[in-house]
KESEMI-877455 format. One line per field, with one value per residue (C-alpha): residue number from 1; x, y, z. Coordinates in steps of 0.001 Angstrom, whole numbers, plus 500000, padded with zeros to 6 digits. Example, Ala and Ser with C-alpha at 12.3 -4.5 7.8 and 13.67 -1.06 7.14 Angstrom:
BEGIN
num = c(1 | 2)
c1 = c(512300 | 513670)
c2 = c(495500 | 498940)
c3 = c(507800 | 507140)
***
This chain:
BEGIN
num = c(1 | 2 | 3 | 4 | 5 | 6 | 7 | 8 | 9 | 10 | 11 | 12 | 13 | 14 | 15 | 16 | 17 | 18 | 19 | 20 | 21 | 22 | 23 | 24 | 25 | 26 | 27 | 28 | 29 | 30 | 31 | 32 | 33 | 34 | 35 | 36 | 37 | 38 | 39 | 40 | 41 | 42 | 43 | 44 | 45 | 46 | 47 | 48 | 49 | 50 | 51 | 52 | 53 | 54 | 55 | 56 | 57 | 58 | 59 | 60 | 61 | 62 | 63 | 64 | 65 | 66 | 67 | 68 | 69 | 70 | 71 | 72 | 73 | 74 | 75 | 76 | 77 | 78 | 79 | 80 | 81 | 82 | 83 | 84 | 85 | 86 | 87 | 88 | 89 | 90 | 91 | 92 | 93 | 94 | 95 | 96 | 97 | 98 | 99 | 100 | 101 | 102 | 103 | 104 | 105 | 106 | 107 | 108 | 109 | 110 | 111 | 112 | 113 | 114 | 115 | 116 | 117 | 118 | 119 | 120 | 121 | 122 | 123 | 124 | 125 | 126 | 127 | 128 | 129 | 130 | 131 | 132 | 133 | 134 | 135 | 136 | 137 | 138 | 139 | 140 | 141 | 142 | 143 | 144 | 145 | 146 | 147 | 148 | 149 | 150 | 151 | 152 | 153 | 154 | 155 | 156 | 157 | 158 | 159 | 160 | 161 | 162 | 163 | 164 | 165 | 166 | 167 | 168 | 169 | 170 | 171 | 172 | 173 | 174 | 175 | 176 | 177 | 178 | 179 | 180 | 181 | 182 | 183 | 184 | 185 | 186 | 187 | 188 | 189 | 190 | 191 | 192 | 193 | 194 | 195 | 196 | 197 | 198 | 199 | 200 | 201 | 202 | 203 | 204 | 205 | 206 | 207 | 208 | 209 | 210 | 211 | 212 | 213 | 214 | 215 | 216 | 217 | 218 | 219 | 220 | 221 | 222 | 223 | 224 | 225 | 226 | 227 | 228 | 229 | 230 | 231 | 232 | 233 | 234 | 235 | 236 | 237 | 238 | 239 | 240 | 241 | 242 | 243 | 244 | 245 | 246 | 247 | 248 | 249 | 250 | 251 | 252 | 253 | 254 | 255 | 256 | 257 | 258 | 259 | 260 | 261 | 262 | 263 | 264 | 265 | 266 | 267 | 268 | 269 | 270 | 271 | 272 | 273 | 274 | 275 | 276 | 277 | 278 | 279 | 280 | 281 | 282 | 283 | 284 | 285 | 286 | 287 | 288 | 289 | 290 | 291 | 292 | 293 | 294 | 295 | 296 | 297 | 298 | 299 | 300 | 301 | 302 | 303 | 304 | 305 | 306 | 307 | 308 | 309 | 310 | 311 | 312 | 313 | 314 | 315 | 316 | 317 | 318 | 319 | 320 | 321 | 322 | 323 | 324 | 325 | 326 | 327 | 328 | 329 | 330 | 331 | 332 | 333 | 334 | 335 | 336 | 337 | 338 | 339 | 340 | 341 | 342 | 343 | 344 | 345 | 346 | 347 | 348 | 349 | 350 | 351 | 352 | 353 | 354 | 355 | 356 | 357 | 358 | 359 | 360 | 361 | 362 | 363 | 364 | 365 | 366 | 367 | 368 | 369 | 370 | 371 | 372 | 373 | 374 | 375 | 376 | 377 | 378 | 379 | 380 | 381 | 382 | 383 | 384 | 385 | 386 | 387 | 388 | 389 | 390 | 391 | 392 | 393 | 394 | 395 | 396 | 397 | 398 | 399 | 400 | 401 | 402 | 403 | 404 | 405 | 406 | 407 | 408 | 409 | 410 | 411 | 412 | 413 | 414 | 415 | 416 | 417 | 418 | 419 | 420 | 421 | 422 | 423 | 424 | 425 | 426 | 427 | 428 | 429 | 430 | 431 | 432 | 433 | 434)
c1 = c(500000 | 501429 | 504885 | 506693 | 509639 | 512865 | 514585 | 517703 | 515747 | 514078 | 517431 | 518619 | 515533 | 516042 | 519648 | 518546 | 515880 | 518370 | 520700 | 518036 | 515685 | 517428 | 516111 | 513767 | 513600 | 512267 | 511469 | 510788 | 511783 | 508315 | 506395 | 503025 | 503770 | 501725 | 500742 | 502131 | 504720 | 505067 | 507801 | 506221 | 502746 | 501476 | 497885 | 496710 | 493523 | 491260 | 493815 | 496723 | 500031 | 502496 | 505752 | 506306 | 509622 | 511001 | 510144 | 507125 | 504480 | 500744 | 497997 | 494239 | 491202 | 490030 | 491444 | 489693 | 493046 | 495068 | 496636 | 496785 | 499260 | 497501 | 497292 | 493560 | 491107 | 489272 | 489040 | 490190 | 489146 | 492264 | 495987 | 496603 | 500048 | 501469 | 502243 | 505700 | 507623 | 509797 | 511302 | 510915 | 512804 | 510191 | 506582 | 504176 | 500440 | 499252 | 495803 | 495148 | 498640 | 501399 | 505179 | 507958 | 511747 | 513437 | 517156 | 517595 | 515058 | 511513 | 508560 | 505031 | 501541 | 497973 | 496528 | 498786 | 496559 | 499296 | 502344 | 502572 | 503875 | 506926 | 507036 | 507521 | 503891 | 500667 | 497398 | 496276 | 496271 | 499403 | 498168 | 501388 | 504804 | 506681 | 510060 | 510158 | 511794 | 515428 | 516327 | 517425 | 521080 | 521730 | 520292 | 516928 | 516384 | 512776 | 509698 | 506739 | 503458 | 500973 | 497552 | 498802 | 502565 | 505491 | 508896 | 511945 | 515013 | 518365 | 521062 | 523038 | 520221 | 519050 | 515311 | 513426 | 509720 | 507306 | 503594 | 501203 | 502863 | 499985 | 501010 | 504756 | 504788 | 507574 | 509940 | 511549 | 512511 | 511097 | 511517 | 509902 | 506359 | 503358 | 499915 | 496299 | 496000 | 499215 | 499627 | 502815 | 503383 | 502978 | 504396 | 505176 | 501715 | 502424 | 505902 | 505850 | 509541 | 511673 | 513132 | 515574 | 514161 | 515865 | 517854 | 521419 | 520564 | 521028 | 517758 | 517541 | 513756 | 510816 | 507058 | 504344 | 500930 | 498192 | 499852 | 503053 | 506143 | 508788 | 512345 | 514325 | 518058 | 521031 | 521507 | 517922 | 516573 | 513006 | 512391 | 508965 | 507551 | 504296 | 500830 | 500653 | 496991 | 496435 | 499877 | 501070 | 504550 | 505042 | 506533 | 504477 | 504676 | 506354 | 505249 | 501883 | 500668 | 497634 | 494586 | 491362 | 490809 | 492930 | 496485 | 497106 | 500189 | 502830 | 506543 | 507972 | 511268 | 512186 | 512168 | 513631 | 510840 | 512501 | 515280 | 515788 | 513594 | 514531 | 511242 | 507580 | 504291 | 502104 | 498341 | 495782 | 496559 | 499014 | 502488 | 504192 | 507781 | 509197 | 512488 | 513421 | 516673 | 518997 | 517949 | 514336 | 511082 | 508726 | 506646 | 505183 | 502523 | 501382 | 498819 | 495068 | 493339 | 489637 | 489348 | 491799 | 494475 | 497305 | 496690 | 497140 | 495133 | 493788 | 493375 | 495274 | 493417 | 491234 | 493019 | 491474 | 492406 | 492425 | 489515 | 487226 | 487347 | 488368 | 489142 | 491709 | 495286 | 498878 | 501089 | 504313 | 505392 | 503591 | 504162 | 501538 | 499892 | 500728 | 502791 | 506051 | 507657 | 506792 | 508734 | 506840 | 503992 | 501530 | 499180 | 495877 | 493759 | 492678 | 494071 | 497352 | 498504 | 501767 | 503694 | 505280 | 508179 | 508855 | 508606 | 505137 | 503269 | 500291 | 499688 | 497555 | 495618 | 493838 | 491818 | 488909 | 487205 | 484117 | 485120 | 486667 | 490182 | 491356 | 490811 | 489403 | 486136 | 484115 | 483496 | 483895 | 486602 | 489169 | 491691 | 493840 | 495486 | 493146 | 494737 | 493585 | 490694 | 492933 | 496455 | 499106 | 502765 | 504208 | 507074 | 505574 | 502685 | 500805 | 497672 | 495662 | 492749 | 490542 | 492142 | 495244 | 497370 | 500268 | 502738 | 503133 | 506515 | 505620 | 505796 | 502063 | 501050 | 499418 | 500165 | 502997 | 505322 | 505103 | 501308 | 499025 | 496144 | 493989 | 491056 | 488906 | 487103 | 486520 | 484015 | 486494 | 487999 | 491113 | 491339 | 491980 | 489689 | 488064 | 484817 | 483442 | 480155 | 481293 | 482099 | 483668 | 485691 | 486584 | 488774 | 492042 | 491260 | 493723 | 494217 | 493266 | 495683 | 496351)
c2 = c(500000 | 503207 | 504527 | 507724 | 509645 | 509618 | 512793 | 511706 | 511442 | 514785 | 516410 | 515056 | 516414 | 519836 | 519872 | 518821 | 521515 | 524218 | 523079 | 522897 | 525726 | 529051 | 530949 | 528130 | 526881 | 523380 | 524141 | 527867 | 529537 | 530852 | 529023 | 529320 | 530856 | 529570 | 526326 | 522820 | 521980 | 518381 | 516456 | 513016 | 511522 | 507945 | 506959 | 503544 | 501500 | 504049 | 506076 | 508376 | 509135 | 511969 | 513390 | 517047 | 518635 | 517812 | 514109 | 514158 | 511639 | 512249 | 509831 | 510186 | 508268 | 504743 | 503363 | 500146 | 498329 | 501172 | 502046 | 505727 | 504914 | 507229 | 504658 | 504057 | 502969 | 506263 | 507523 | 511013 | 513324 | 515455 | 514772 | 513225 | 512867 | 509348 | 508361 | 507508 | 510698 | 509158 | 511148 | 509365 | 509551 | 507544 | 506467 | 504111 | 503467 | 499954 | 498368 | 498781 | 499017 | 501597 | 501610 | 504153 | 504322 | 505933 | 505775 | 503155 | 500813 | 499895 | 500586 | 499426 | 499703 | 498620 | 495292 | 492304 | 489400 | 488093 | 489359 | 492421 | 494648 | 492391 | 492214 | 488437 | 487684 | 487078 | 488625 | 491521 | 495158 | 497203 | 500619 | 502622 | 502267 | 499102 | 498002 | 495000 | 491811 | 491129 | 490009 | 493207 | 493855 | 496886 | 500368 | 500670 | 503385 | 502829 | 500889 | 499759 | 498694 | 496740 | 495272 | 492567 | 492395 | 494784 | 495175 | 497247 | 498303 | 498838 | 501362 | 498471 | 497692 | 494508 | 493797 | 492209 | 491324 | 489925 | 489251 | 487352 | 485098 | 483229 | 484300 | 484261 | 488050 | 487899 | 486565 | 484026 | 481593 | 479054 | 476168 | 477875 | 476495 | 478787 | 477575 | 478498 | 477059 | 477953 | 474311 | 472625 | 471411 | 474951 | 477142 | 480198 | 481521 | 484200 | 485296 | 487662 | 488650 | 490194 | 487701 | 488410 | 488439 | 485719 | 487673 | 488761 | 492135 | 495477 | 497454 | 501230 | 501293 | 498959 | 499036 | 496777 | 495809 | 493875 | 490478 | 491169 | 493362 | 494737 | 495960 | 498376 | 497736 | 500070 | 498810 | 499744 | 496193 | 495483 | 492290 | 491268 | 488446 | 487245 | 486606 | 486516 | 485675 | 488780 | 488979 | 491601 | 490074 | 490589 | 487117 | 483906 | 481808 | 478437 | 478154 | 477990 | 478924 | 477334 | 479548 | 478171 | 474910 | 475698 | 476640 | 480071 | 481269 | 483014 | 483664 | 482857 | 484595 | 487696 | 487204 | 489562 | 491458 | 494194 | 496770 | 500440 | 501586 | 503076 | 503369 | 502373 | 501619 | 498575 | 498303 | 495603 | 493462 | 495449 | 496982 | 499983 | 501068 | 504468 | 506167 | 509810 | 511426 | 512305 | 509189 | 510325 | 510254 | 507386 | 504654 | 501224 | 499162 | 495537 | 493205 | 493632 | 496445 | 496028 | 499719 | 501135 | 501441 | 500566 | 503754 | 501925 | 503111 | 501298 | 498864 | 495564 | 492356 | 490305 | 487686 | 484560 | 483753 | 480482 | 481633 | 481890 | 485677 | 487431 | 491090 | 493374 | 492829 | 493288 | 490282 | 492244 | 495871 | 498196 | 501982 | 504243 | 506231 | 509942 | 509895 | 511594 | 513282 | 511093 | 511877 | 509792 | 507272 | 506285 | 503325 | 502814 | 499687 | 500224 | 503621 | 505507 | 509088 | 510577 | 513762 | 515040 | 516979 | 519740 | 521693 | 523145 | 520382 | 519242 | 515742 | 513567 | 510371 | 507551 | 504388 | 503795 | 506925 | 505823 | 507898 | 510836 | 509483 | 510838 | 514342 | 515698 | 516922 | 513905 | 510286 | 509022 | 506396 | 507193 | 504926 | 507911 | 510805 | 513222 | 516393 | 517453 | 519884 | 521978 | 521960 | 520802 | 519828 | 517305 | 516812 | 513547 | 511673 | 508624 | 506667 | 504505 | 502155 | 504897 | 508185 | 510212 | 512723 | 514945 | 517306 | 520307 | 521474 | 525148 | 525176 | 525814 | 529469 | 530523 | 527238 | 527276 | 524286 | 521633 | 521685 | 518652 | 518133 | 514991 | 513790 | 510691 | 508482 | 510034 | 507778 | 507255 | 510744 | 509619 | 512914 | 514817 | 517685 | 517937 | 516158 | 512797 | 514313 | 514297 | 510674 | 511403 | 514480 | 514670 | 517796 | 518272 | 519733 | 521053 | 519002 | 520882 | 521705 | 519043)
c3 = c(500000 | 500973 | 499531 | 500452 | 498994 | 500975 | 502093 | 500198 | 496940 | 497536 | 498197 | 494850 | 493107 | 494669 | 493459 | 489969 | 489941 | 490888 | 488123 | 485415 | 486260 | 486698 | 489658 | 490705 | 494256 | 494925 | 498559 | 498851 | 502124 | 502902 | 505598 | 507310 | 510730 | 513628 | 511896 | 512224 | 509574 | 508387 | 506570 | 505896 | 505628 | 505355 | 504530 | 505787 | 505714 | 507418 | 509334 | 508583 | 510289 | 509748 | 511104 | 511784 | 510882 | 514322 | 514015 | 516315 | 515217 | 514810 | 513713 | 513137 | 511891 | 512768 | 516006 | 517062 | 517214 | 518687 | 515322 | 516255 | 519035 | 521448 | 524247 | 523726 | 521021 | 520582 | 516979 | 516083 | 513247 | 513649 | 514219 | 517649 | 519210 | 519221 | 522822 | 524105 | 523346 | 520614 | 517770 | 514421 | 511138 | 509202 | 509674 | 507897 | 508324 | 507417 | 507330 | 511047 | 512494 | 512217 | 512501 | 512797 | 512870 | 515864 | 516531 | 513830 | 515459 | 514416 | 516716 | 515875 | 517348 | 516549 | 515405 | 516013 | 514895 | 512593 | 514462 | 512206 | 515007 | 515234 | 519024 | 519061 | 519894 | 517982 | 519145 | 521279 | 520215 | 520921 | 522017 | 521801 | 520141 | 521117 | 519782 | 517471 | 518709 | 517911 | 514418 | 512666 | 513408 | 511197 | 511766 | 509986 | 507400 | 506308 | 507428 | 505301 | 506956 | 504823 | 505552 | 507919 | 507457 | 507754 | 506125 | 506988 | 505051 | 506762 | 505953 | 504463 | 502008 | 503759 | 503826 | 506737 | 506947 | 509531 | 510065 | 507797 | 505239 | 503606 | 500095 | 500650 | 501089 | 503678 | 501026 | 503349 | 500588 | 498162 | 500603 | 503599 | 504030 | 504267 | 505254 | 505725 | 509211 | 510953 | 511966 | 513093 | 509538 | 508204 | 510968 | 508862 | 508087 | 510709 | 511733 | 514749 | 514639 | 511866 | 509401 | 506578 | 503041 | 501002 | 498446 | 497832 | 496337 | 498042 | 498029 | 498098 | 498378 | 498883 | 498500 | 499903 | 498515 | 500261 | 499867 | 497981 | 498114 | 495757 | 496200 | 494038 | 493925 | 493730 | 490155 | 489168 | 489247 | 490416 | 492393 | 493721 | 495840 | 497393 | 495980 | 492184 | 491631 | 489485 | 487914 | 490412 | 490591 | 486848 | 486274 | 485809 | 488978 | 489238 | 492886 | 494655 | 498122 | 499832 | 500139 | 501579 | 499670 | 496615 | 495666 | 494189 | 492287 | 494356 | 494718 | 498174 | 497433 | 495398 | 491644 | 489062 | 487247 | 485220 | 485368 | 484699 | 487598 | 490958 | 492865 | 492693 | 494403 | 495091 | 495550 | 496225 | 493177 | 491081 | 491106 | 489529 | 489014 | 488183 | 487518 | 487981 | 487003 | 484141 | 482215 | 482162 | 484103 | 483298 | 484910 | 484173 | 485950 | 485885 | 487498 | 487935 | 486068 | 486938 | 487885 | 485361 | 488057 | 485647 | 483683 | 480371 | 477347 | 475488 | 478392 | 478331 | 477411 | 479722 | 481818 | 483327 | 486914 | 488888 | 491064 | 488032 | 487691 | 484517 | 483911 | 482348 | 483487 | 482350 | 482976 | 482472 | 483105 | 480687 | 480393 | 481989 | 479196 | 479226 | 482422 | 481441 | 484390 | 487342 | 490506 | 493050 | 492873 | 495607 | 495167 | 496961 | 496752 | 493127 | 492154 | 491813 | 492321 | 491095 | 491693 | 488508 | 487025 | 486036 | 489250 | 489781 | 487919 | 489964 | 491307 | 489018 | 489853 | 487987 | 488670 | 491034 | 492361 | 494287 | 497321 | 495469 | 496011 | 492655 | 494034 | 490774 | 492280 | 491075 | 492026 | 488464 | 487959 | 485285 | 483524 | 482565 | 484389 | 486161 | 487625 | 491089 | 491353 | 493617 | 492107 | 494574 | 494340 | 496730 | 499152 | 500472 | 498859 | 500174 | 499232 | 501615 | 500992 | 499551 | 500563 | 499731 | 501639 | 500662 | 502298 | 500019 | 498746 | 498276 | 494485 | 494048 | 493977 | 497234 | 499027 | 501586 | 502006 | 504726 | 505095 | 504836 | 502421 | 502181 | 500057 | 499462 | 501985 | 505400 | 507162 | 510026 | 510078 | 508190 | 506297 | 509522 | 508583 | 512027 | 511145 | 510045 | 508860 | 505228 | 504416 | 501020 | 500044 | 496357 | 496504 | 498418 | 501839 | 504379 | 507534 | 510698 | 513486 | 516171)
***
């Protein structure tokens, strides 16, 4: 699900901007005095988390499993401080749990039904940040919370995952059993402590979907693993994983998909990869396309799946139509948003739009790029199940940098606009003060 640009990448983009655009400033000095300034945002299932510029964490929205980290299960329609007093360098909101990086260590909170908080146990909500169990020996750089599993990336480029492993999404290896019952013969359906992903490639970035994950190497290779029922891995499976009473295609260890890409995003049943830099700005997507989330026009052909369903899909990476200048991609369940180059170009979205998550002022799904109804440029962009949030970079006229805007589904207050009365918001709306 959610994917967020790193500060290192943004610094590189700023440098590139200054070199290419005379007099331009990628992060203008003006601010919005008296208002909270943010550096990162992460949209989850029905909640959102963000970091302010000092590393203080805030979460809001649905909270039945303690995913807001406030020490209770009360929902919030505005940013609420995460308990514990930690300062974070990264944060990620999953389905109904959240994780952050503090001092090179991972802390998680919220639902732990599959061990996704990584505390060595399965079950029981975790109401405020708790350190993951031992297993990661290098300082952690990034954390990625999915629906019911979590992955982390160390400074050395090593990937670790934990939580639900029914579709092989932890990437533990082709010979590691996964099962539907968590029995003694299939003990790795849920893994409550960090385990190393079985690969010998150094990753610079990762992204996680609902039941799969992808890594992007320092040599621009894309490797993916996990469920492949809809072609979201991008390579036909030679392995299967048990699901209910049948076996579905999967990859239990990372498999090479393509190269020439440095970043990407993953949704419910699809994946995307992008590259940004001197070699160009472009993106490709693959997997399920029932809602037009691949952004491919004309749409790819209909695929038949083992569960009897059939709908449009792309079995291999296919260029997104009309997207030339992508800087960052964020994938929701069945839609994608992208921030774009050159500087000052507004975010655009495509795919499913039943809750206004494309931000174009309508609830009409679109298989091609739809610019936001309120133009915004992004410092940090993230898509949840059916909502999107961004931290602005100050390159939109009249909009200061470091402020939060959200749009889409709001039935649980996940937009942080101070009210749950409006269940769907189809235009970017500023998040209220904590």
